[in-house]
Backbone as CSV, one residue per row, in Angstrom:
resi,resn,N_x,N_y,N_z,CA_x,CA_y,CA_z,C_x,C_y,C_z
1,MET,0.915,-0.993,-0.086,-0.160,0.359,-0.020,0.833,1.287,0.109
2,SER,0.717,2.482,-0.839,1.433,3.505,-0.761,0.644,4.602,-0.560
3,VAL,0.468,5.615,-0.301,-0.211,6.799,0.022,0.499,7.990,-0.431
4,GLN,-0.279,8.507,-2.262,0.770,10.386,-2.394,-0.594,11.139,-2.908
5,ALA,0.167,12.183,-2.333,-1.202,13.723,-2.587,-0.767,13.548,-3.890
6,GLN,-2.403,14.114,-4.480,-1.949,14.338,-5.972,-3.295,15.574,-6.307
7,GLY,-2.672,17.007,-6.245,-3.153,17.924,-6.438,-3.960,18.196,-4.903
8,GLY,-5.557,18.611,-5.215,-5.915,18.415,-3.955,-6.599,17.264,-3.195
9,SER,-6.219,16.280,-3.608,-6.435,14.733,-3.178,-5.703,14.059,-2.600
10,MET,-6.221,12.916,-2.548,-4.912,11.509,-1.962,-5.043,10.665,-3.053
11,LYS,-3.885,9.958,-3.241,-4.226,8.346,-3.640,-3.922,7.849,-2.834
12,ILE,-4.548,5.980,-3.518,-3.595,5.329,-2.521,-3.846,4.084,-3.591
13,GLN,-3.159,2.934,-3.436,-2.972,1.837,-4.303,-3.782,0.590,-3.774
14,VAL,-4.673,0.299,-3.451,-5.280,-0.791,-3.354,-6.445,-1.792,-4.826
15,ASN,-5.749,-3.124,-4.547,-6.789,-3.855,-6.028,-6.533,-3.884,-7.153
16,GLY,-5.305,-2.878,-6.939,-4.254,-2.953,-8.355,-4.828,-1.832,-8.555
17,LEU,-5.493,-0.907,-7.729,-5.669,0.239,-8.711,-5.589,1.500,-7.922
18,SER,-5.257,3.376,-8.904,-4.529,4.183,-7.971,-5.888,4.589,-7.610
19,VAL,-6.114,4.744,-6.759,-7.901,4.938,-5.890,-7.643,6.719,-5.981
20,ALA,-8.434,7.615,-6.151,-8.542,8.741,-5.725,-9.748,8.880,-4.596
21,TYR,-9.117,9.848,-3.664,-10.039,10.033,-2.512,-9.634,11.359,-1.964
22,ASP,-10.470,12.026,-0.859,-10.837,12.861,0.131,-11.195,12.554,1.365
23,ILE,-11.014,13.540,2.320,-11.138,13.292,3.370,-11.192,15.170,4.125
24,ALA,-12.776,14.885,4.560,-13.006,16.070,5.030,-13.605,15.580,6.921
25,GLY,-13.191,16.889,7.607,-13.905,16.418,9.119,-12.277,15.604,9.506
26,SER,-12.722,16.038,11.104,-11.192,15.364,11.719,-11.429,14.776,13.054
27,SER,-13.170,14.412,13.743,-13.291,14.028,14.376,-15.164,13.351,14.083
28,GLY,-15.042,12.888,14.754,-16.362,12.207,15.191,-16.297,10.545,13.954
29,GLU,-17.438,9.817,14.303,-18.025,8.877,13.184,-17.549,9.114,11.538
30,TRP,-17.156,7.836,10.932,-17.050,8.172,9.849,-18.119,8.125,8.766
31,VAL,-18.519,8.680,7.727,-19.454,8.727,6.524,-18.304,8.569,5.010
32,THR,-18.839,7.482,4.449,-18.748,7.337,3.376,-19.612,7.787,2.110
33,LEU,-18.970,8.532,0.983,-20.205,9.225,-0.025,-20.121,8.482,-0.805
34,SER,-20.423,7.916,-1.738,-20.682,6.919,-3.089,-21.232,7.372,-4.321
35,HIS,-20.528,7.722,-5.149,-21.118,8.430,-6.372,-21.695,7.437,-7.336
36,ALA,-22.524,8.401,-8.328,-23.554,7.399,-9.158,-22.629,7.098,-10.904
37,HIS,-22.928,6.377,-10.967,-22.261,5.829,-12.696,-21.905,7.221,-13.171
38,CYS,-20.877,7.565,-14.240,-20.533,8.106,-15.059,-20.414,9.380,-13.859
39,CYS,-20.309,9.228,-12.825,-20.006,10.675,-12.132,-18.335,10.537,-11.402
40,ASN,-18.240,11.478,-9.899,-17.212,11.401,-9.626,-17.095,12.059,-7.977
41,ARG,-16.502,11.621,-7.170,-16.341,11.970,-5.637,-16.838,14.185,-5.527
42,GLU,-16.611,14.481,-6.805,-17.154,15.887,-6.399,-18.389,16.523,-6.415
43,THR,-19.423,15.310,-6.585,-21.207,15.231,-7.163,-20.948,15.728,-5.414
44,TRP,-20.442,15.472,-4.296,-20.580,15.808,-3.199,-20.312,16.985,-2.106
45,GLN,-19.789,17.611,-2.540,-19.201,19.025,-2.807,-19.931,19.488,-1.257
46,ALA,-21.396,19.622,-1.661,-21.963,20.411,-0.698,-21.734,19.481,0.647
47,LEU,-22.425,18.185,0.346,-22.744,17.340,1.421,-21.752,17.446,2.370
48,ARG,-20.170,16.629,1.853,-19.159,16.601,2.707,-18.827,17.919,3.132
49,GLN,-19.011,19.207,3.021,-19.274,20.468,3.808,-19.805,20.313,4.961
50,GLN,-20.914,20.088,4.603,-22.091,19.919,5.526,-21.498,19.016,6.947
51,LEU,-21.587,17.767,6.132,-21.011,16.653,7.610,-19.911,16.926,8.003
52,SER,-19.032,17.332,7.435,-17.733,17.144,7.769,-17.403,18.058,9.491
53,THR,-18.365,19.053,9.787,-18.701,19.464,11.294,-18.753,18.479,12.194
54,HIS,-19.056,17.588,11.947,-19.575,16.824,13.033,-18.898,15.252,12.563
55,TYR,-18.611,14.984,11.710,-18.208,13.360,10.828,-16.644,13.755,10.467
56,ARG,-16.414,12.222,10.246,-15.454,11.859,9.514,-15.760,11.529,8.101
57,VAL,-15.566,12.178,7.030,-16.070,12.551,5.710,-15.519,11.466,4.892
58,LEU,-15.656,10.299,3.820,-14.685,9.560,2.954,-15.110,9.937,1.517
59,THR,-14.774,10.338,0.288,-14.961,10.578,-0.591,-14.311,10.170,-1.472
60,PHE,-14.746,9.133,-2.706,-13.316,8.585,-3.517,-14.087,7.888,-4.763
61,ASP,-13.482,8.466,-5.134,-13.673,8.035,-7.309,-13.572,5.995,-7.308
62,ALA,-14.747,5.911,-7.965,-14.515,4.217,-8.175,-14.196,4.006,-9.393
63,ARG,-14.023,2.468,-9.391,-13.032,2.306,-10.544,-13.822,2.697,-11.885
64,GLY,-12.538,3.239,-12.642,-12.713,3.943,-13.831,-13.390,5.106,-13.857
65,HIS,-13.905,6.166,-12.731,-14.797,6.623,-12.930,-13.682,8.411,-11.929
66,GLY,-13.865,9.409,-12.430,-13.275,10.714,-11.879,-11.144,10.068,-12.227
67,ASP,-10.725,10.548,-10.894,-9.350,11.074,-10.911,-8.913,8.546,-10.621
68,THR,-9.580,7.977,-10.517,-9.773,7.223,-9.891,-9.142,5.754,-11.727
69,SER,-8.104,4.993,-11.178,-7.610,4.424,-12.465,-8.655,2.947,-13.351
70,SER,-8.906,2.878,-14.695,-9.707,2.424,-15.161,-9.037,0.664,-15.522
71,THR,-9.561,0.126,-15.414,-8.841,-1.523,-15.758,-10.227,-1.778,-16.721
72,PRO,-9.854,-2.745,-17.963,-10.698,-2.986,-19.006,-12.412,-3.965,-18.148
73,PRO,-13.323,-3.702,-18.926,-14.163,-4.216,-18.371,-14.173,-6.204,-18.712
74,PRO,-14.877,-6.670,-18.298,-15.645,-6.104,-17.156,-15.779,-6.497,-15.443
75,TYR,-16.405,-5.053,-15.113,-16.823,-5.020,-13.666,-18.013,-5.817,-13.109
76,THR,-17.924,-6.525,-11.833,-18.825,-6.949,-11.377,-19.242,-6.007,-10.159
77,MET,-20.603,-6.027,-9.509,-20.967,-5.263,-7.876,-20.274,-5.860,-7.114
78,ALA,-19.912,-6.880,-7.313,-19.164,-7.819,-5.849,-17.558,-6.941,-6.124
79,GLY,-17.187,-6.622,-7.217,-16.274,-6.611,-7.640,-15.707,-4.775,-6.882
80,LEU,-16.829,-4.015,-7.252,-16.639,-2.720,-6.941,-17.087,-2.621,-5.664
81,ALA,-17.858,-3.009,-4.794,-18.354,-3.283,-2.980,-16.540,-3.762,-2.809
82,ASP,-15.932,-4.352,-3.407,-14.559,-5.553,-3.001,-13.314,-3.931,-2.846
83,ASP,-13.665,-3.203,-4.045,-12.966,-1.832,-4.053,-13.118,-1.466,-3.291
84,ALA,-14.500,-0.701,-2.454,-14.490,0.062,-1.472,-14.187,-0.360,-0.222
85,PHE,-14.165,-1.890,0.150,-13.878,-2.390,1.427,-12.445,-2.620,1.638
86,GLN,-11.530,-2.506,0.157,-10.172,-2.408,0.471,-9.692,-1.373,1.101
87,LEU,-10.846,-0.028,0.143,-10.174,1.217,0.465,-10.090,1.604,1.732
88,LEU,-11.760,1.517,2.311,-11.274,1.378,4.050,-10.836,0.435,4.942
89,GLN,-9.968,-0.370,4.113,-9.471,-1.230,5.166,-7.829,-0.721,5.228
90,ALA,-7.403,0.013,3.749,-6.023,0.156,4.100,-6.062,2.078,4.509
91,LEU,-7.734,2.828,4.790,-7.416,3.957,5.125,-7.682,3.737,6.895
92,GLY,-8.058,2.069,6.999,-8.072,1.953,8.859,-9.547,2.750,8.816
93,ILE,-10.569,2.713,8.319,-11.616,2.430,8.737,-12.337,1.088,8.693
94,HIS,-12.721,1.344,9.558,-13.300,-0.157,10.075,-15.261,-0.121,10.020
95,ARG,-15.630,0.712,10.652,-16.717,1.038,9.983,-17.112,2.201,10.477
96,THR,-18.521,2.554,9.183,-18.722,3.454,9.040,-20.213,3.123,8.064
97,HIS,-20.834,4.863,8.411,-22.132,5.475,7.871,-21.674,4.977,6.018
98,TRP,-23.151,4.593,5.242,-22.416,4.652,3.786,-23.570,5.366,3.440
99,VAL,-23.624,6.813,2.386,-24.217,7.090,1.711,-24.022,6.946,0.283
100,GLY,-25.044,6.300,-0.660,-24.556,5.889,-2.021,-26.217,6.368,-2.724
101,GLN,-25.399,7.086,-3.948,-26.274,7.447,-4.685,-26.213,6.559,-6.007
102,ALA,-27.641,5.912,-6.478,-27.334,4.833,-7.801,-26.465,3.507,-7.592
103,MET,-25.701,4.069,-8.484,-24.134,3.215,-8.450,-23.973,2.581,-7.395
104,GLY,-23.870,4.365,-6.692,-23.258,4.001,-4.931,-23.563,3.066,-4.434
105,ALA,-25.087,3.642,-4.602,-26.379,2.514,-3.532,-26.167,0.864,-3.428
106,MET,-26.114,1.238,-4.972,-25.907,-0.821,-5.465,-24.475,-1.004,-4.626
107,VAL,-23.406,-0.515,-4.796,-22.571,-0.903,-4.038,-22.243,-0.990,-2.850
108,GLY,-23.192,0.183,-2.083,-23.422,-0.037,-0.484,-24.210,-1.667,-0.328
109,GLN,-25.067,-1.503,-0.867,-26.101,-2.880,-0.364,-25.566,-3.827,-0.860
110,THR,-24.383,-4.075,-1.708,-23.657,-4.938,-1.790,-22.657,-5.674,-1.039
111,LEU,-22.199,-3.866,-0.357,-21.142,-3.754,0.278,-21.892,-4.355,1.636
112,ALA,-22.761,-4.229,2.166,-23.358,-4.580,3.353,-24.346,-6.046,3.809
113,LEU,-23.981,-6.402,3.016,-24.488,-8.302,2.733,-23.216,-8.867,2.632
114,ALA,-22.226,-8.379,2.291,-21.209,-8.814,2.290,-20.063,-8.593,3.549
115,GLN,-20.361,-7.139,4.580,-19.438,-7.324,5.187,-20.312,-6.617,6.127
116,PRO,-21.216,-6.582,6.531,-21.993,-5.987,7.316,-21.766,-5.828,8.612
117,GLN,-20.866,-6.300,9.565,-20.040,-5.213,10.608,-19.182,-3.969,9.864
118,GLY,-18.937,-3.850,9.036,-18.328,-2.585,9.188,-19.687,-1.288,8.336
119,ILE,-20.504,-1.691,8.217,-21.723,-1.024,7.664,-22.559,-0.493,8.879
120,GLN,-22.210,0.757,9.507,-23.207,1.258,10.475,-24.580,1.748,9.951
121,SER,-24.951,2.057,9.200,-26.308,2.510,8.164,-25.794,3.152,6.946
122,LEU,-27.029,2.694,6.515,-26.917,2.986,5.078,-28.039,4.359,4.321
123,VAL,-27.321,4.826,3.456,-28.322,5.488,2.736,-28.685,5.329,1.330
124,LEU,-29.502,4.630,0.654,-29.525,4.327,-0.865,-30.578,5.396,-1.116
125,ALA,-29.973,5.869,-1.869,-30.481,6.669,-3.057,-30.848,6.453,-4.297
126,ASP,-31.987,6.728,-4.920,-32.415,6.015,-6.601,-31.574,4.907,-6.772
127,SER,-31.746,3.827,-5.871,-31.164,1.847,-6.012,-32.085,1.721,-6.344
128,THR,-31.754,0.078,-6.925,-32.596,-0.622,-7.350,-31.912,-1.832,-6.500
129,LEU,-33.123,-3.316,-6.795,-32.564,-4.700,-6.363,-31.874,-5.321,-7.651
130,GLY,-32.274,-4.835,-8.759,-31.797,-5.198,-9.963,-33.023,-6.585,-10.672
131,ASN,-32.421,-6.259,-12.259,-33.454,-7.642,-12.717,-32.362,-7.929,-14.104
132,PRO,-31.266,-8.453,-14.056,-30.280,-9.013,-15.012,-31.275,-9.034,-16.520
133,GLN,-32.461,-9.688,-16.259,-32.888,-9.780,-17.905,-33.564,-8.927,-18.290
134,ARG,-34.145,-7.638,-17.530,-34.325,-6.945,-18.187,-33.463,-5.535,-18.815
135,SER,-32.854,-5.399,-17.620,-31.906,-3.782,-17.578,-30.687,-4.738,-18.489
136,LYS,-30.454,-5.675,-18.645,-28.823,-6.189,-19.679,-28.637,-5.728,-20.936
137,PRO,-30.268,-5.490,-21.679,-30.233,-5.938,-23.776,-30.264,-3.929,-23.842
138,VAL,-30.497,-3.048,-22.529,-30.647,-1.898,-22.234,-29.110,-1.297,-21.854
139,TRP,-28.586,-1.722,-21.016,-27.248,-1.238,-21.266,-26.416,-1.918,-22.472
140,ASP,-26.541,-2.967,-22.959,-25.676,-3.461,-23.972,-25.335,-2.303,-25.010
141,GLU,-27.064,-1.770,-24.976,-27.253,-1.050,-26.351,-26.531,0.432,-25.899
142,ARG,-26.103,1.191,-25.124,-25.706,1.891,-24.702,-24.174,1.822,-24.124
143,ASN,-23.748,0.403,-23.951,-22.685,0.190,-24.143,-21.765,0.268,-25.439
144,ALA,-22.393,0.007,-26.297,-21.971,-0.320,-27.807,-22.229,1.007,-28.602
145,LEU,-23.037,1.955,-28.330,-22.942,3.513,-28.496,-21.449,3.945,-27.825
146,ALA,-21.779,3.756,-27.057,-20.113,4.268,-25.920,-19.036,3.966,-26.595
147,GLN,-18.998,2.478,-26.489,-17.804,1.998,-27.805,-17.580,2.474,-29.179
148,ARG,-18.568,2.666,-29.736,-18.604,3.260,-31.305,-18.083,4.552,-31.161
149,GLU,-18.722,5.767,-30.243,-18.510,7.416,-30.786,-18.581,7.868,-29.583
150,GLY,-17.728,6.991,-28.408,-17.319,7.517,-26.887,-18.568,8.114,-26.509
151,LEU,-18.322,8.410,-24.693,-19.078,9.084,-24.366,-20.169,10.160,-24.699
152,GLU,-19.402,11.096,-25.377,-20.511,12.130,-25.670,-21.648,12.013,-26.156
153,ALA,-21.853,11.060,-27.512,-22.716,10.398,-27.453,-24.241,10.070,-26.656
154,LEU,-23.813,10.259,-25.681,-24.845,9.621,-24.685,-25.334,10.633,-23.728
155,VAL,-24.776,12.059,-23.544,-24.785,13.124,-22.755,-25.971,13.427,-22.586
156,ALA,-26.478,13.771,-23.566,-28.169,13.901,-23.748,-28.976,13.270,-23.705
157,SER,-29.088,12.416,-23.802,-30.440,11.084,-23.035,-30.010,10.692,-21.891
158,THR,-28.399,10.692,-21.405,-28.196,10.526,-19.926,-29.023,11.428,-18.853
159,LEU,-28.714,13.069,-19.375,-29.145,14.209,-18.472,-30.494,14.075,-18.722
160,GLU,-31.201,13.921,-19.747,-32.934,13.520,-19.621,-33.639,12.574,-18.855
161,ARG,-32.593,11.513,-19.056,-33.274,10.084,-17.763,-32.444,10.956,-16.017
162,TRP,-31.717,11.559,-16.385,-31.393,11.994,-14.920,-31.858,13.035,-14.247
163,PHE,-32.302,14.030,-15.047,-32.686,15.437,-14.473,-34.461,15.616,-15.173
164,THR,-35.415,16.597,-14.380,-36.682,16.629,-14.807,-36.505,17.749,-15.890
165,PRO,-38.013,17.991,-16.936,-37.280,18.380,-17.823,-37.332,20.281,-17.571
166,GLU,-37.843,20.591,-16.594,-37.637,21.870,-15.624,-36.174,22.234,-15.685
167,THR,-35.199,21.629,-14.704,-34.433,21.724,-14.298,-32.987,21.510,-15.899
168,LEU,-33.435,20.909,-16.515,-32.608,20.267,-17.647,-32.610,22.274,-18.486
169,VAL,-33.551,22.841,-18.465,-33.910,24.460,-18.893,-33.348,24.996,-18.071
170,THR,-33.784,25.208,-16.726,-33.373,26.222,-15.727,-31.932,26.234,-14.906
171,GLN,-31.359,25.308,-15.042,-29.899,24.785,-14.690,-28.901,24.554,-15.522
172,VAL,-29.125,25.661,-15.996,-27.960,25.554,-17.575,-26.357,24.947,-16.816
173,ALA,-25.488,25.967,-15.997,-24.948,26.000,-15.652,-24.694,24.462,-14.903
174,LEU,-25.288,23.790,-14.244,-25.427,22.305,-13.675,-25.208,21.490,-14.682
175,MET,-26.331,21.957,-15.787,-26.674,20.521,-17.232,-25.343,20.793,-17.406
176,GLN,-24.454,22.046,-17.428,-22.717,21.523,-18.732,-21.991,21.324,-17.379
177,TRP,-21.954,20.963,-16.399,-21.070,20.763,-15.017,-21.193,18.801,-15.788
178,VAL,-22.365,18.816,-15.424,-22.827,17.491,-15.525,-21.958,16.801,-16.442
179,ALA,-23.031,17.272,-17.923,-22.109,16.712,-19.278,-20.758,16.688,-19.458
180,GLU,-19.822,17.640,-19.025,-18.304,17.616,-19.411,-18.597,16.278,-18.075
181,MET,-18.780,16.084,-17.130,-18.263,14.670,-16.064,-18.587,13.625,-16.631
182,ILE,-19.908,13.319,-17.448,-20.227,12.193,-18.130,-19.166,12.393,-19.163
183,SER,-19.000,13.460,-20.004,-17.340,12.930,-21.206,-16.326,12.518,-20.988
184,ARG,-16.128,13.010,-19.685,-14.841,12.798,-19.261,-14.817,11.497,-18.374
185,THR,-15.900,10.944,-18.452,-15.697,9.469,-17.975,-14.905,8.275,-19.087
186,PRO,-13.892,7.585,-18.696,-13.730,6.797,-19.007,-14.592,5.788,-19.804
187,VAL,-14.532,4.918,-21.147,-15.062,4.254,-21.925,-15.524,2.916,-21.253
188,ASP,-13.763,2.530,-20.382,-13.776,1.395,-20.171,-14.532,1.302,-18.772
189,GLY,-14.269,2.548,-18.158,-15.649,2.941,-16.247,-16.894,3.025,-16.713
190,TYR,-17.359,3.591,-17.628,-18.461,3.305,-18.609,-19.519,2.284,-18.538
191,ILE,-18.480,1.317,-19.378,-18.963,0.057,-19.508,-18.891,-0.905,-18.502
192,GLY,-17.876,-0.667,-17.571,-17.698,-1.637,-17.016,-18.808,-1.712,-15.337
193,GLY,-18.585,-0.351,-15.115,-19.641,0.428,-14.586,-21.284,-0.224,-14.896
194,SER,-21.579,-0.017,-16.413,-22.743,-0.523,-16.142,-22.986,-1.984,-16.632
195,GLN,-21.722,-2.971,-16.734,-21.496,-3.997,-17.092,-22.389,-4.904,-15.019
196,ALA,-21.769,-3.912,-14.085,-21.500,-4.322,-13.012,-22.978,-3.454,-12.221
197,MET,-23.866,-2.918,-13.025,-25.300,-2.195,-12.581,-26.570,-3.549,-13.309
198,ALA,-26.157,-4.082,-14.646,-26.651,-4.635,-15.429,-26.687,-6.326,-14.288
199,GLY,-25.789,-6.898,-14.263,-25.527,-8.146,-13.500,-26.404,-7.693,-12.163
200,LEU,-26.441,-7.130,-11.319,-27.067,-6.629,-9.816,-28.092,-7.317,-9.760
201,ASP,-28.909,-8.623,-8.895,-29.716,-8.819,-8.318,-29.551,-9.123,-7.244
202,LEU,-30.300,-8.251,-6.429,-30.045,-8.478,-4.829,-31.729,-9.113,-4.226
203,ASN,-32.532,-9.196,-5.144,-34.155,-9.643,-5.037,-34.117,-10.571,-3.884
204,GLN,-33.478,-11.819,-3.406,-33.531,-12.712,-3.110,-32.448,-12.703,-1.629
205,ARG,-32.015,-11.730,-1.337,-31.101,-11.238,-0.093,-31.472,-9.516,0.466
206,ILE,-31.931,-8.957,-0.317,-31.822,-7.609,0.382,-32.606,-7.486,2.226
207,GLN,-33.457,-8.509,2.127,-34.377,-8.537,3.730,-32.519,-8.731,4.428
208,GLU,-32.016,-9.132,4.340,-30.470,-9.524,5.245,-30.150,-8.397,6.018
209,ILE,-30.180,-6.975,4.997,-29.478,-5.476,5.764,-30.278,-5.886,6.576
210,LYS,-29.389,-5.696,7.922,-30.118,-5.094,9.296,-29.790,-3.663,9.921
211,CYS,-28.784,-3.274,9.265,-28.368,-1.759,9.576,-29.986,-0.772,9.527
212,PRO,-30.007,0.021,9.970,-30.384,1.488,9.844,-30.179,1.677,8.782
213,THR,-31.607,2.343,7.430,-31.353,2.501,6.222,-32.479,3.632,6.059
214,LEU,-32.290,4.976,5.358,-32.938,5.530,4.480,-33.248,5.184,3.200
215,VAL,-33.967,5.201,2.547,-34.352,4.765,1.285,-35.161,6.526,0.654
216,MET,-34.469,6.559,-0.538,-34.675,8.065,-0.947,-35.057,7.721,-2.513
217,VAL,-35.897,8.982,-3.003,-35.691,8.545,-4.252,-36.541,9.923,-5.269
218,GLY,-36.385,10.357,-6.143,-36.606,11.391,-6.586,-38.131,10.305,-7.120
219,ALA,-39.221,12.084,-6.920,-40.183,11.619,-7.603,-40.608,11.013,-8.879
220,HIS,-39.870,11.747,-9.869,-40.169,11.832,-10.965,-38.622,10.547,-11.623
221,ASP,-37.958,9.749,-11.115,-37.058,9.348,-11.631,-37.692,8.352,-12.415
222,PRO,-36.767,7.824,-13.405,-38.012,6.870,-14.261,-36.696,5.361,-14.921
223,ALA,-35.803,5.576,-13.826,-34.332,4.957,-14.070,-34.645,3.691,-13.325
224,THR,-34.900,4.466,-11.604,-35.279,3.749,-10.644,-36.350,4.068,-10.010
225,PRO,-37.219,3.557,-10.275,-38.503,4.260,-9.808,-39.084,4.397,-8.355
226,VAL,-39.842,5.172,-8.038,-40.825,4.953,-6.982,-41.344,3.693,-5.999
227,GLU,-41.773,2.718,-6.782,-42.057,1.633,-7.031,-41.210,0.748,-6.092
228,MET,-40.075,0.813,-7.168,-38.570,0.271,-6.871,-38.416,0.625,-5.328
229,ALA,-38.062,2.004,-5.006,-37.388,2.263,-3.709,-38.684,1.819,-2.797
230,ARG,-39.881,1.488,-2.848,-41.092,1.355,-1.972,-40.571,-0.021,-1.763
231,ARG,-39.864,-1.226,-2.449,-39.708,-2.192,-2.288,-39.124,-2.542,-2.033
232,ILE,-37.517,-2.145,-1.670,-36.616,-1.806,-1.138,-36.775,-1.489,0.269
233,HIS,-37.702,-0.602,0.820,-37.999,-0.009,2.122,-38.610,-1.350,2.187
234,SER,-39.438,-1.930,1.874,-40.399,-2.996,2.029,-39.399,-4.518,3.178
235,GLN,-38.339,-4.244,2.450,-37.575,-5.434,2.549,-36.426,-5.356,3.438
236,ILE,-36.347,-4.339,4.144,-35.334,-3.314,4.656,-35.398,-3.291,6.208
237,THR,-35.549,-3.817,6.885,-36.347,-3.863,8.309,-36.877,-2.606,8.960
238,HIS,-35.481,-2.001,9.312,-35.312,-1.249,9.998,-34.748,0.183,9.102
239,SER,-35.934,-0.026,8.023,-35.963,1.404,6.693,-36.875,2.218,6.822
240,SER,-37.154,3.780,6.405,-37.371,4.878,6.249,-37.460,4.754,4.780
241,LEU,-38.898,5.811,4.536,-38.923,5.912,3.124,-39.370,7.433,2.968
242,VAL,-38.157,8.183,1.985,-38.561,9.396,1.938,-38.376,9.779,-0.012
243,VAL,-39.295,10.357,-0.378,-39.803,10.257,-1.802,-39.339,11.883,-2.218
244,LEU,-38.497,12.316,-2.857,-38.618,14.141,-3.129,-39.293,14.386,-4.102
245,PRO,-39.656,15.324,-3.607,-40.403,16.372,-4.687,-39.380,16.978,-6.033
246,ASP,-40.223,17.011,-6.942,-39.442,18.051,-8.387,-38.087,17.266,-8.131
247,ALA,-37.960,16.178,-8.164,-36.156,15.527,-8.034,-36.163,13.729,-9.109
248,SER,-35.471,13.605,-9.994,-35.769,12.642,-10.947,-34.719,11.899,-10.327
249,HIS,-33.746,11.301,-11.548,-32.877,10.187,-10.627,-31.569,11.024,-10.301
250,MET,-30.746,11.877,-10.224,-29.715,12.690,-9.448,-30.579,13.643,-8.698
251,ALA,-31.017,12.881,-7.697,-31.994,13.953,-6.477,-30.781,15.208,-5.809
252,ASN,-29.737,14.052,-5.574,-28.809,14.501,-4.702,-28.037,15.749,-5.561
253,LEU,-28.036,16.258,-6.462,-27.760,17.145,-7.787,-28.633,18.108,-7.748
254,GLU,-30.376,17.398,-8.220,-31.167,18.021,-8.643,-32.243,19.128,-7.127
255,GLN,-32.001,18.235,-6.738,-32.442,18.688,-4.978,-31.466,18.948,-4.022
256,PRO,-30.293,19.483,-4.015,-29.387,19.490,-3.119,-29.870,19.405,-1.968
257,GLU,-30.914,21.032,-1.483,-30.975,21.114,0.098,-32.057,20.081,0.929
258,GLN,-32.922,19.558,-0.222,-33.773,18.731,0.285,-32.906,17.680,1.051
259,PHE,-32.441,16.968,-0.013,-31.375,15.671,-0.168,-30.742,15.626,1.214
260,ASN,-29.843,16.334,1.175,-28.998,17.065,2.362,-29.409,17.375,3.731
261,HIS,-30.680,17.731,3.756,-31.315,18.016,4.773,-32.078,16.233,5.319
262,HIS,-32.253,15.526,4.486,-32.638,14.014,5.339,-31.183,13.145,5.363
263,VAL,-30.219,13.095,5.021,-29.003,12.945,5.326,-28.917,13.191,6.658
264,LEU,-28.582,14.475,6.604,-28.369,14.552,8.074,-28.817,14.724,9.070
265,THR,-30.582,14.631,8.999,-31.595,14.346,9.656,-31.246,12.528,9.974
266,PHE,-31.627,11.539,9.588,-31.259,10.117,8.970,-29.830,10.642,10.533
267,LEU,-28.675,11.284,10.161,-27.708,10.612,10.976,-27.619,11.058,12.181
268,ALA,-27.871,12.027,12.306,-28.251,12.693,13.730,-29.243,11.449,14.462
269,SER,-30.191,10.991,13.997,-31.186,10.551,14.462,-30.692,9.153,15.000
270,LEU,-29.478,8.273,14.849,-28.579,7.228,15.164,-28.430,7.291,16.190
């Protein structure tokens, strides 16, 4: 294991990867923030700052995303969860609250099942239990387009899935920032993350999660709809459900004040 500073962040060698991460806050329990597919740790800037007054906060870039190195696909959700576990171990973090958005929530669910002693609580935002038979053809089509034309070809359709029509028109700077983040995602990271999500199937195991859990979903999320959030909530015993109005799939970016308020309230209640 080696650690080195890279600009404003740190990098550490785990699982054959150079993983980019940041730590904010100097005391309190650990909170790990895990980003969505095609995103990076900077999507958590506002929440990281708010949490850091009472917690120690870890943000990191997943394999093939942001400033973390890429490896050729295929990726699996179990593999992404193990990347996260090995990062936590390398940093001496043996127990953490986990806040995940979309792919990051799927990683959290998988990690909570594989290493339950290490996950103190879960926030699962815009997540799913998986349906490989239904989702694989959709992801295969997107992956083929990414392979042929690069991520720029997927920006417009991704933004339409991630945000409400009003936000697409009114929050121009945010849309430009997210579009650039999507475009910068390596093709290997995009395809690998897509394959991991397409292969996810926790339908028979989700009830094994016993830690306190907050399930959140945007009211207009077409990718992981409210019905899916209700299923997750119904199968995790110690869980609560929040449906965020005026939000689609990326609720943490589209309605950050509401999203962050619910996360902070949930953590303070534990």
